[in-house]
C-alpha positions as CSV (number, residue, x, y, z in Angstrom):
1,M,-30.3,-6.6,8.4
2,Y,-29.1,-8.7,5.7
3,Y,-26.2,-7.8,3.7
4,K,-24.3,-10.2,0.7
5,V,-20.7,-10.4,2.2
6,N,-17.8,-11.8,-0.3
7,K,-16.7,-14.5,1.2
8,M,-13.2,-14.1,3.2
9,I,-10.3,-15.7,0.6
10,E,-6.8,-15.2,1.8
11,L,-4.9,-12.9,-1.5
12,L,-1.9,-14.2,-2.5
13,N,1.7,-12.0,-1.7
14,K,1.2,-10.8,-4.9
15,V,1.9,-7.3,-6.8
16,D,-1.7,-7.3,-7.9
17,N,-3.1,-8.2,-4.9
18,I,-1.2,-5.6,-2.4
19,Q,-2.4,-3.2,-4.8
20,L,-6.3,-4.1,-4.2
21,V,-5.8,-4.5,-0.5
22,Q,-4.0,-1.2,-0.7
23,E,-7.1,0.3,-2.9
24,F,-9.4,-1.1,-0.2
25,I,-7.5,1.3,2.5
26,D,-7.3,4.1,0.7
27,E,-10.9,4.3,0.1
28,A,-12.2,3.7,3.4
29,K,-9.5,6.7,4.1
30,E,-11.5,8.6,1.5
31,R,-14.7,7.6,3.3
32,I,-13.5,8.2,6.2
33,S,-12.3,12.3,5.5
34,N,-15.0,13.0,3.6
35,G,-17.3,12.1,7.3
36,V,-19.1,9.0,6.5
37,D,-19.8,7.4,9.7
38,I,-18.4,4.1,10.8
39,T,-21.3,1.8,11.1
40,F,-21.5,-1.3,13.7
41,T,-23.3,-4.7,12.8
42,K,-25.0,-5.9,16.6
43,K,-21.9,-8.3,17.0
44,A,-19.2,-6.0,16.5
45,N,-21.1,-3.4,18.5
46,A,-21.2,-6.5,21.1
47,E,-17.6,-6.6,21.1
48,L,-16.7,-3.0,21.3
49,E,-18.4,-2.6,24.4
50,D,-16.2,-5.6,25.8
51,L,-13.5,-3.7,24.7
52,M,-14.4,-0.4,26.1
53,L,-14.5,-2.3,29.1
54,E,-11.3,-4.2,29.4
55,Y,-9.1,-2.0,27.6
56,D,-10.8,1.3,27.3
57,I,-10.8,1.7,23.0
58,S,-12.9,3.1,22.2
59,V,-15.4,4.1,18.1
60,A,-12.7,6.9,17.6
61,D,-9.9,4.0,18.7
62,I,-11.4,1.8,15.9
63,E,-11.1,4.8,13.3
64,Y,-7.8,5.7,14.1
65,T,-6.8,2.0,13.4
66,I,-8.8,2.2,10.2
67,L,-6.6,5.2,9.2
68,N,-3.3,3.9,9.7
69,L,-3.9,0.3,7.6
70,T,-1.3,-0.7,5.4
71,P,-1.5,-3.8,3.0
72,E,1.2,-5.4,5.7
73,N,-2.3,-5.5,8.5
74,Y,-4.0,-8.0,6.2
75,Y,-4.9,-10.7,7.2
76,R,-8.0,-12.0,4.8
77,G,-10.6,-10.8,2.5
78,I,-11.4,-9.3,-0.6
79,D,-13.1,-11.6,-3.1
80,P,-12.1,-9.6,-6.6
81,S,-15.4,-11.0,-8.1
82,G,-17.9,-7.9,-7.3
83,N,-20.4,-9.8,-6.3
84,A,-21.5,-8.4,-2.8
85,D,-23.0,-6.0,-1.7
86,F,-20.1,-5.3,0.6
87,N,-16.2,-5.4,0.0
88,V,-15.1,-7.0,3.4
89,C,-11.6,-7.1,4.6
90,A,-10.1,-8.4,7.8
91,F,-6.7,-7.2,9.4
92,R,-4.0,-7.6,12.0
93,A,-4.2,-4.4,14.0
94,F,-2.6,-3.2,17.7
95,I,-4.7,-0.3,18.8
96,G,-5.5,1.9,22.6
97,S,-2.6,2.7,24.8
98,D,-1.9,-0.8,25.8
99,N,-1.1,-1.2,22.2
100,I,-3.7,-4.5,22.0
101,E,-3.6,-6.8,18.9
102,I,-7.7,-7.0,17.9
103,Y,-9.0,-9.5,14.8
104,L,-11.0,-6.2,12.6
105,K,-12.9,-6.9,10.0
106,Y,-14.9,-4.4,8.0
107,G,-16.6,-3.9,4.4
108,L,-17.5,-1.2,1.8
109,E,-20.8,-0.7,0.3
110,S,-20.1,-1.1,-3.0
111,D,-22.8,0.9,-4.4
112,G,-22.8,3.2,-1.4
113,L,-20.8,5.6,1.3
114,Q,-21.4,3.0,4.2
115,I,-18.2,1.5,5.8
116,L,-19.6,-1.6,8.4
117,V,-17.3,-2.9,11.1
118,F,-18.5,-7.0,11.2
119,S,-16.2,-7.7,13.8
120,N,-13.2,-6.2,16.1
121,H,-12.4,-8.3,19.0
122,I,-9.3,-10.0,20.3
123,P,-8.2,-12.8,17.6
124,D,-9.0,-17.0,19.0
125,F,-5.9,-17.8,16.3
126,P,-3.1,-16.7,15.8
127,M,-3.3,-14.4,12.3
128,N,-0.9,-15.0,9.6
129,Q,0.1,-12.1,7.6
130,P,0.5,-12.9,4.4
131,F,2.2,-9.4,2.3
132,K,4.2,-9.1,5.5
133,N,7.6,-8.9,4.9
């Protein structure tokens, strides 16, 4: 499976960029509320299996996290050029009953309904959150 994905740039803390991230989050929420399933890449599925074993994290926890994201969770992503099959964004989020920090990167298919998780793991490095006050 091959997808053309925009590069992961970091948007500056500007009103227009915050709105762009909010629109991305809102689109994901709308797709989920309309019954669109979340699909995991092979890599993301393996990462989820690790989270399941170590922290009892499930697909439902990932969905709940996506539904509760705000622009303050934004780490990087969304290239406004519109030249990719997926608009991709990464977030710093806390998940599960242990409230563990994860790097969550997912994309929204540009010409379709798919929600594709590319990565969901404990971060290997500190994550800047440019929109967090």
